[in-house]
Residue, then its C-alpha position, 0 to 999 in steps of 0.5 A: x435054457x437057450x443056445x445063448x445061456x449055454x455058449x455064455x455059460x461055456x465062454x465063463x467056464x473056458x475064461x475061468x480054467x484060462x485065468x486058474x492055469x495062468x495064476x498057476x504060473x504066476x504061483x509056481x512058474x512055468x515048466x521051463x523055470x522050474x526045469x532050471x530051478x531044479x538044475x541050480x538045485x542039482x549044482x549045488x548039491x553037487x557042490x556040496x557033495x564034492x565039500x563033503x568028500x574033500x572034508x572026509x578025505x583030508x580032515x581029521x577031528x582030534x579033541x574037537x579041533x580039526x587036523x589035516x590028515x593029507x593034502x587037498x586033492x590036486x584035482x576033480x577027477x581025483x576027488x571023484x576017484x576017492x570018493x567014500x561017503x557018497x557019489x561026486x557028479x564032477x559035471x554040471x547037469x545041463x551043460x556036462x561041463x566039469x565044474x572048476x576045482x582050484x586048490x587055493x592054499x594047504x587049507x582051502x580050495x575053490x569049487x566054482x559053477x554057473x547057475x542060472x538063477x541067483x539063490x538068497x535063502x535065509x537058511x545056509x546062507x554061504x551057499x547063496x549065490x548070483x545068477x551066472x558064474x560063481x565060485x565058493x572058497x572053503x577051508x577045510x579047517x572052518x567047513x560051511x554047513x553041507x546041507 
């Protein structure tokens, strides 16, 4: 075999490897995009954990109906300090900024985070959100699914 054959074979093999790598990025995204996606997934898990803890703190189920057993926590720090089921992360995993929490009524509150990408899932649609700052309003007597 000649030198030209080996050079051509090496060029074709290199092109195939480069194509395979590029195609992999198309299918799964770049490492940077995947990193941002993981931050958004963590933000959503954090907000769901906050909602679960608040629900556990203030709601009791009696005869298949939910009733308040106490007032909603006034601050997110109070939720963190009173958590009984799981550890609550009150801050964004990327920026370190605290999540927003605001009591809206005797039975409802809002939790907010800033997401880098939109979520449009057919499963648990309550937790879908656009890119950017988004708030979820939750009524403890009619809570969303927490998964």
